[in-house]
C-alpha positions in Angstrom: -4.8 7.2 -24.4 -6.6 3.9 -24.1 -7.5 2.7 -20.6 -5.3 -0.4 -21.0 -2.3 1.3 -22.7 0.0 1.5 -19.7 1.2 -1.5 -17.7 -0.1 -1.8 -14.1 2.2 -1.4 -11.1 1.8 -4.2 -8.6 2.4 -3.4 -4.9 2.7 -6.2 -2.3 1.7 -5.5 1.3 3.5 -8.4 3.0 2.6 -8.2 6.7 0.5 -5.3 8.0 -0.3 -4.7 11.7 -3.8 -6.1 12.0 -3.5 -9.7 10.8 -1.8 -12.5 12.6 -0.9 -16.2 12.2 -4.3 -17.2 13.6 -5.6 -15.6 10.4 -3.0 -17.1 8.2 0.0 -19.1 9.5 2.1 -17.9 6.6 2.2 -14.2 7.6 5.9 -13.1 8.1 6.9 -11.6 11.4 10.6 -11.3 11.7 12.7 -8.9 9.6 14.2 -11.9 7.8 10.9 -13.4 7.1 9.5 -10.1 5.9 12.4 -9.5 3.6 12.5 -13.1 2.2 8.7 -12.8 1.5 9.2 -9.5 -0.2 12.0 -10.8 -2.4 9.9 -13.8 -3.4 7.0 -11.5 -4.3 9.4 -9.5 -6.4 10.4 -12.6 -8.3 6.6 -13.2 -8.9 6.1 -9.7 -10.4 5.7 -7.1 -7.6 7.8 -4.0 -8.0 6.8 -2.1 -4.8 6.6 -3.4 -1.3 4.5 -1.7 1.4 6.1 -2.4 4.8 5.2 -2.6 8.5 7.5 -4.2 11.0 6.8 -6.5 13.9 8.5 -8.0 17.0 9.4 -11.7 16.7 6.1 -12.6 18.4 4.1 -10.7 15.8 3.4 -7.6 17.8 3.3 -4.5 15.6 6.4 -2.4 16.2 7.7 1.0 15.5 11.4 0.3 16.3 13.4 2.1 13.6 16.2 -0.5 13.7 13.6 -3.1 12.5 12.7 -0.9 9.5 16.4 -0.3 8.7 17.2 -4.1 8.9 14.3 -5.2 6.7 14.9 -2.5 4.0 18.6 -3.3 4.0 17.8 -7.0 3.5 15.2 -6.3 0.7 17.7 -4.0 -1.1 20.4 -6.6 -0.9 18.1 -9.2 -2.6 16.0 -7.3 -5.0 15.4 -4.0 -6.8 12.0 -3.5 -5.1 10.9 0.0 -4.3 10.4 0.2 -0.6 7.4 2.0 0.9 6.9 2.4 4.7 3.6 2.7 6.4 3.1 5.7 8.8 -0.1 4.1 9.8 1.5 1.6 12.1 -1.2 0.4 14.5 -3.9 2.1 16.4 -2.2 2.3 19.7 1.0 3.9 18.4 1.8 7.6 18.7 2.6 9.6 15.6 6.3 9.5 16.6 6.1 5.7 16.7 4.3 5.6 13.4 7.0 7.6 11.6 10.1 5.8 12.6 10.2 4.1 9.2 11.3 7.3 7.6 14.6 6.8 9.4 15.3 3.9 7.1 15.4 6.1 4.0 12.7 4.3 2.1 11.8 5.2 -1.5 8.2 6.1 -0.6 6.3 6.8 2.5 2.6 6.4 3.1 0.6 9.2 4.8 -3.0 9.3 6.0 -5.0 12.4 5.1 -7.5 12.0 7.8 -8.9 10.0 10.7 -11.5 7.3 10.7 -13.4 4.7 12.8 -11.6 1.4 12.5 -13.8 -1.4 13.7 -14.6 -0.5 17.3 -11.7 1.9 17.5 -10.9 5.3 16.2 -7.7 5.8 14.2 -6.5 9.3 14.6 -4.4 11.3 12.1 -5.0 14.9 12.9 -4.5 17.3 9.9 -1.3 18.9 11.4 0.1 15.4 12.0 -0.5 14.4 8.4 1.0 17.6 7.1 4.0 17.1 9.3 4.6 13.7 7.9 4.5 15.1 4.4 7.0 17.8 5.2 9.4 15.4 7.0 9.3 12.9 4.1 9.8 15.6 1.4 12.6 17.2 3.3 14.3 13.8 3.4 13.8 13.3 -0.4 11.2 10.5 0.2 8.3 10.3 -2.2 4.7 10.1 -0.8 1.6 8.0 -1.3 -1.6 9.2 0.4 -3.6 6.4 2.0 -7.4 7.0 1.7 -10.1 5.0 3.3 -13.1 7.2 2.5 -14.1 10.0 0.1 -13.3 12.8 2.5 -9.6 11.5 2.7 -9.4 11.8 -1.1 -10.8 15.4 -1.0 -8.2 16.3 1.7 -5.4 14.8 -0.4 -6.4 16.7 -3.4 -6.5 20.0 -1.4 -2.9 19.2 -0.2 -2.0 19.0 -3.8 -3.8 22.2 -4.8 -2.3 24.1 -1.8 1.2 23.0 -2.9 1.9 20.9 0.2 2.2 17.8 -2.1 4.1 18.1 -5.4 2.5 16.7 -8.5 1.8 14.1 -9.5 -0.5 12.9 -6.7 0.1 9.3 -5.7 -2.9 7.9 -3.9 -3.9 4.5 -2.6 -7.7 3.9 -2.4 -8.6 1.4 0.3 -11.8 -0.5 0.3 -13.4 -2.9 2.7 -12.0 -1.7 6.1 -14.7 -1.7 8.8 -15.5 2.0 9.3 -14.2 2.9 5.8 -15.8 2.9 2.4 -17.3 -0.4 1.2 -16.0 -2.6 -1.5 -18.3 -2.0 -4.4 -18.2 -0.5 -7.9 -20.2 2.5 -6.7 -17.6 3.1 -4.0 -14.7 3.0 -6.5 -16.5 5.6 -8.7 -17.0 7.8 -5.6 -13.4 7.6 -4.7 -12.2 8.4 -8.2 -14.5 11.4 -8.7 -12.4 14.0 -6.9 -9.1 13.0 -8.5 -7.4 15.4 -10.9 -6.0 14.2 -14.2 -2.6 12.7 -14.0 -3.1 11.1 -10.5 -1.4 7.8 -10.0 -4.1 5.7 -8.2 -3.8 2.3 -6.7 -6.6 0.1 -5.5 -6.4 -1.9 -2.3 -9.2 -4.1 -1.0 -9.3 -5.8 2.4 -11.1 -9.1 2.8 -13.4 -11.2 0.8 -14.0 -8.8 -2.1 -10.3 -8.5 -2.7 -10.2 -10.2 -6.1 -13.3 -8.5 -7.4 -12.1 -5.0 -6.6 -8.7 -5.7 -8.1 -10.4 -6.9 -11.3 -12.7 -3.9 -11.4 -9.7 -1.6 -10.9 -7.9 -3.3 -13.8 -10.9 -2.9 -16.0 -11.1 0.8 -15.0 -7.5 1.3 -16.1 -6.0 1.6 -12.6 -2.3 2.6 -12.8 -1.7 0.4 -9.7 -3.1 -2.5 -7.7 -2.1 -4.0 -4.4 -2.2 -7.4 -2.9 -0.5 -9.3 -0.1 -1.1 -11.0 3.2 -1.8 -7.6 4.9 -4.9 -7.3 2.8 -6.3 -10.8 2.3 -5.6 -14.3 3.9 -7.1 -16.4 1.2 -6.0 -17.2 -2.3 -9.5 -18.3 -3.2 -12.6 -19.3 -1.3 -11.5 -21.6 1.5 -7.9 -21.7 0.3 -5.4 -20.0 2.5 -2.6 -18.2 0.6 0.6 -20.0 1.1 2.7 -16.9 0.6 2.8 -13.3 -0.5 4.2 -14.5 -3.8 1.2 -16.7 -4.5 -1.1 -13.6 -4.2 1.2 -11.7 -6.5 1.0 -14.5 -9.0 -2.8 -14.4 -8.8 -2.8 -10.7 -9.5 -0.4 -11.0 -12.4 -2.5 -13.8 -14.0 -5.6 -11.7 -13.4 -4.1 -8.6 -15.0 -3.0 -10.5 -18.1 -6.3 -12.2 -18.4 -8.0 -8.8 -18.6 -5.6 -7.4 -21.2 -3.2 -5.6 -18.8 0.5 -6.1 -18.7 2.4 -5.8 -15.4 5.0 -3.1 -15.1 8.7 -4.0 -14.7 11.0 -2.1 -12.4 12.1 0.6 -14.8 8.4 1.2 -16.0 7.3 1.4 -12.4 9.8 4.2 -11.6 8.6 6.1 -14.7 4.9 5.6 -14.0 5.5 6.7 -10.3 7.6 9.7 -11.6 10.5 8.6 -9.4 13.2 9.1 -12.0 
């Protein structure tokens, strides 16, 4: 099969937990803002939304009612697939990080290991990660493994080989986080090396190499790419992104300029093996 034969699935990460309005004044905080921004991104071409929630002042939150509210609003206004983060923020317990599962999302993220995150250490002990996997699967929620370095990828593949995760493996390769793997062509090759055939892999890049890594992923035949204000504040050098939709439009234009089509909703479900 040709590297560019399948359309690319576009995920939008609309708010995150580590960027704030001092980074970009257009980052959504409230559930209404997050939902509206997600729906606008869907209209621009995104088919999956990666979700964190916040208090009205922007503080990262694990309150389950916020996840329930934002997912309900998104489903009323779009056919986006909803994915909750179980990363939360560094000062949350595992219990606080997994409250999004109570909102019955389509997909849940799960970290397959711990890492240094800037000057802090983000802990996901192996039993905690396996517990998140079991809880999601028991609830009928699909999984995407979030990997910030090569060891995380190796651990995710072992989960698959051990039968903890059902095939196909869905994995998000994250580049550019301080303490994680760098954003470079060599890093992408290293992260791809352990993956078995049939893996659905998405590329995320934090910060200034965002566009370059997305372009490289598209040229490598990536099944998925991610963009959004969680990952990057700027649309181009010196130009703050006015919205999540503007970043999605950038990614759509880039994909098409490189000979890749962007998946629609039905294609996304098929490519992600969600039925």
